[in-house]
NUSE-207626 format. One record per residue: residue number from 1; residue in one letter; x, y, z of N, C-alpha, C in turn. Coordinates in nm, 3 decimals. Atoms other than C-alpha are relative to their C-alpha. Layout:
<nr: NUM rest: A nxx: X nyy: Y nzz: Z caxx: X cayy: Y cazz: Z cxx: X cyy: Y czz: Z>
...
***
This chain:
<nr: 1 rest: M nxx: 0.003 nyy: 0.015 nzz: -0.142 caxx: 3.965 cayy: 3.237 cazz: 3.454 cxx: 0.047 cyy: -0.155 czz: 0.015>
<nr: 2 rest: K nxx: -0.055 nyy: 0.122 nzz: -0.031 caxx: 4.111 cayy: 2.906 cazz: 3.402 cxx: 0.129 cyy: -0.024 czz: 0.058>
<nr: 3 rest: F nxx: -0.131 nyy: -0.012 nzz: -0.069 caxx: 4.425 cayy: 3.005 cazz: 3.529 cxx: -0.010 cyy: -0.022 czz: 0.153>
<nr: 4 rest: L nxx: 0.026 nyy: 0.009 nzz: -0.155 caxx: 4.261 cayy: 3.011 cazz: 3.885 cxx: -0.014 cyy: -0.171 czz: 0.027>
<nr: 5 rest: I nxx: 0.008 nyy: 0.143 nzz: -0.032 caxx: 4.215 cayy: 2.623 cazz: 3.876 cxx: 0.147 cyy: -0.052 czz: 0.043>
<nr: 6 rest: N nxx: -0.112 nyy: 0.015 nzz: -0.078 caxx: 4.587 cayy: 2.600 cazz: 3.972 cxx: -0.006 cyy: 0.045 czz: 0.132>
<nr: 7 rest: P nxx: -0.001 nyy: -0.055 nzz: -0.147 caxx: 4.608 cayy: 2.616 cazz: 4.362 cxx: 0.087 cyy: 0.108 czz: 0.036>
<nr: 8 rest: N nxx: -0.136 nyy: -0.097 nzz: -0.032 caxx: 4.960 cayy: 2.795 cazz: 4.352 cxx: -0.052 cyy: 0.142 czz: -0.075>
<nr: 9 rest: R nxx: 0.058 nyy: -0.119 nzz: 0.055 caxx: 4.800 cayy: 3.056 cazz: 4.111 cxx: -0.102 cyy: 0.072 czz: 0.048>
<nr: 10 rest: F nxx: 0.102 nyy: -0.054 nzz: -0.074 caxx: 4.496 cayy: 3.095 cazz: 4.281 cxx: 0.038 cyy: 0.060 czz: 0.108>
<nr: 11 rest: N nxx: -0.062 nyy: -0.054 nzz: -0.137 caxx: 4.679 cayy: 3.151 cazz: 4.620 cxx: 0.075 cyy: 0.153 czz: -0.047>
<nr: 12 rest: H nxx: -0.051 nyy: -0.127 nzz: 0.011 caxx: 4.888 cayy: 3.421 cazz: 4.460 cxx: -0.096 cyy: 0.110 czz: -0.054>
<nr: 13 rest: F nxx: 0.118 nyy: -0.079 nzz: 0.037 caxx: 4.593 cayy: 3.578 cazz: 4.274 cxx: -0.076 cyy: 0.048 czz: 0.131>
<nr: 14 rest: S nxx: 0.072 nyy: -0.043 nzz: -0.119 caxx: 4.404 cayy: 3.593 cazz: 4.603 cxx: 0.097 cyy: 0.079 czz: 0.107>
<nr: 15 rest: N nxx: -0.096 nyy: -0.095 nzz: -0.086 caxx: 4.701 cayy: 3.740 cazz: 4.774 cxx: -0.007 cyy: 0.155 czz: -0.056>
<nr: 16 rest: L nxx: -0.007 nyy: -0.142 nzz: 0.073 caxx: 4.710 cayy: 4.028 cazz: 4.523 cxx: -0.128 cyy: 0.070 czz: 0.016>
<nr: 17 rest: V nxx: 0.133 nyy: -0.084 nzz: 0.005 caxx: 4.347 cayy: 4.100 cazz: 4.524 cxx: -0.058 cyy: 0.019 czz: 0.137>
<nr: 18 rest: L nxx: 0.063 nyy: -0.004 nzz: -0.127 caxx: 4.271 cayy: 4.039 cazz: 4.889 cxx: 0.040 cyy: 0.109 czz: 0.070>
<nr: 19 rest: K nxx: -0.053 nyy: -0.106 nzz: -0.086 caxx: 4.491 cayy: 4.295 cazz: 5.061 cxx: -0.067 cyy: 0.140 czz: -0.059>
<nr: 20 rest: P nxx: 0.060 nyy: -0.124 nzz: 0.029 caxx: 4.363 cayy: 4.595 cazz: 4.851 cxx: -0.151 cyy: 0.012 czz: 0.036>
<nr: 21 rest: L nxx: 0.162 nyy: 0.008 nzz: -0.047 caxx: 3.984 cayy: 4.490 cazz: 4.914 cxx: -0.008 cyy: 0.017 czz: 0.144>
<nr: 22 rest: I nxx: 0.040 nyy: -0.025 nzz: -0.139 caxx: 4.054 cayy: 4.476 cazz: 5.274 cxx: 0.033 cyy: 0.148 czz: 0.036>
<nr: 23 rest: Y nxx: -0.021 nyy: -0.155 nzz: -0.028 caxx: 4.214 cayy: 4.837 cazz: 5.292 cxx: -0.109 cyy: 0.082 czz: -0.055>
<nr: 24 rest: L nxx: 0.119 nyy: -0.094 nzz: 0.040 caxx: 3.935 cayy: 4.964 cazz: 5.079 cxx: -0.109 cyy: -0.006 czz: 0.073>
<nr: 25 rest: S nxx: 0.110 nyy: 0.027 nzz: -0.076 caxx: 3.678 cayy: 4.791 cazz: 5.293 cxx: 0.003 cyy: 0.080 czz: 0.124>
<nr: 26 rest: F nxx: -0.024 nyy: -0.092 nzz: -0.136 caxx: 3.829 cayy: 4.966 cazz: 5.615 cxx: -0.013 cyy: 0.146 czz: -0.023>
<nr: 27 rest: I nxx: 0.040 nyy: -0.136 nzz: 0.021 caxx: 3.842 cayy: 5.301 cazz: 5.445 cxx: -0.137 cyy: 0.028 czz: -0.016>
<nr: 28 rest: T nxx: 0.156 nyy: -0.029 nzz: 0.016 caxx: 3.479 cayy: 5.283 cazz: 5.347 cxx: -0.077 cyy: -0.008 czz: 0.130>
<nr: 29 rest: L nxx: 0.049 nyy: 0.007 nzz: -0.126 caxx: 3.383 cayy: 5.168 cazz: 5.688 cxx: 0.038 cyy: 0.117 czz: 0.081>
<nr: 30 rest: I nxx: -0.039 nyy: -0.108 nzz: -0.049 caxx: 3.568 cayy: 5.442 cazz: 5.850 cxx: -0.072 cyy: 0.140 czz: -0.045>
<nr: 31 rest: T nxx: 0.055 nyy: -0.119 nzz: 0.058 caxx: 3.436 cayy: 5.702 cazz: 5.615 cxx: -0.157 cyy: -0.012 czz: 0.040>
<nr: 32 rest: G nxx: 0.148 nyy: -0.006 nzz: -0.044 caxx: 3.081 cayy: 5.586 cazz: 5.671 cxx: -0.045 cyy: 0.013 czz: 0.138>
<nr: 33 rest: L nxx: 0.019 nyy: -0.007 nzz: -0.138 caxx: 3.104 cayy: 5.566 cazz: 6.050 cxx: 0.007 cyy: 0.161 czz: 0.044>
<nr: 34 rest: V nxx: -0.027 nyy: -0.130 nzz: -0.010 caxx: 3.252 cayy: 5.920 cazz: 6.052 cxx: -0.121 cyy: 0.084 czz: -0.047>
<nr: 35 rest: Y nxx: 0.149 nyy: -0.058 nzz: 0.062 caxx: 2.945 cayy: 6.044 cazz: 5.824 cxx: -0.104 cyy: -0.027 czz: 0.103>
<nr: 36 rest: A nxx: 0.089 nyy: 0.022 nzz: -0.071 caxx: 2.715 cayy: 5.871 cazz: 6.027 cxx: -0.019 cyy: 0.047 czz: 0.149>
<nr: 37 rest: L nxx: -0.020 nyy: -0.056 nzz: -0.134 caxx: 2.831 cayy: 5.970 cazz: 6.377 cxx: 0.011 cyy: 0.130 czz: 0.018>
<nr: 38 rest: Y nxx: -0.069 nyy: -0.151 nzz: -0.004 caxx: 2.985 cayy: 6.324 cazz: 6.308 cxx: -0.052 cyy: 0.097 czz: -0.085>
<nr: 39 rest: L nxx: 0.030 nyy: -0.065 nzz: 0.089 caxx: 2.875 cayy: 6.457 cazz: 5.996 cxx: -0.127 cyy: 0.026 czz: -0.034>
<nr: 40 rest: S nxx: 0.128 nyy: 0.016 nzz: 0.021 caxx: 2.510 cayy: 6.374 cazz: 5.970 cxx: -0.072 cyy: 0.121 czz: 0.057>
<nr: 41 rest: P nxx: 0.077 nyy: -0.126 nzz: -0.069 caxx: 2.264 cayy: 6.671 cazz: 6.057 cxx: -0.075 cyy: -0.056 czz: 0.107>
<nr: 42 rest: N nxx: 0.066 nyy: 0.045 nzz: -0.139 caxx: 2.099 cayy: 6.676 cazz: 6.393 cxx: -0.165 cyy: -0.021 czz: -0.040>
<nr: 43 rest: D nxx: 0.132 nyy: 0.016 nzz: 0.006 caxx: 1.756 cayy: 6.549 cazz: 6.430 cxx: -0.079 cyy: 0.094 czz: 0.093>
<nr: 44 rest: Y nxx: 0.080 nyy: -0.113 nzz: -0.118 caxx: 1.474 cayy: 6.779 cazz: 6.576 cxx: -0.093 cyy: -0.072 czz: 0.045>
***
């Protein structure tokens, strides 16, 4: 992880990692909301 000391390399690495993580978190959020609001069983 010593290559992250260089600011330019860190910025490049963070740009590569951050975008997929944002997409993955939104997909997880949407899936959780759909399950919680529409697909969960009714309460009696």
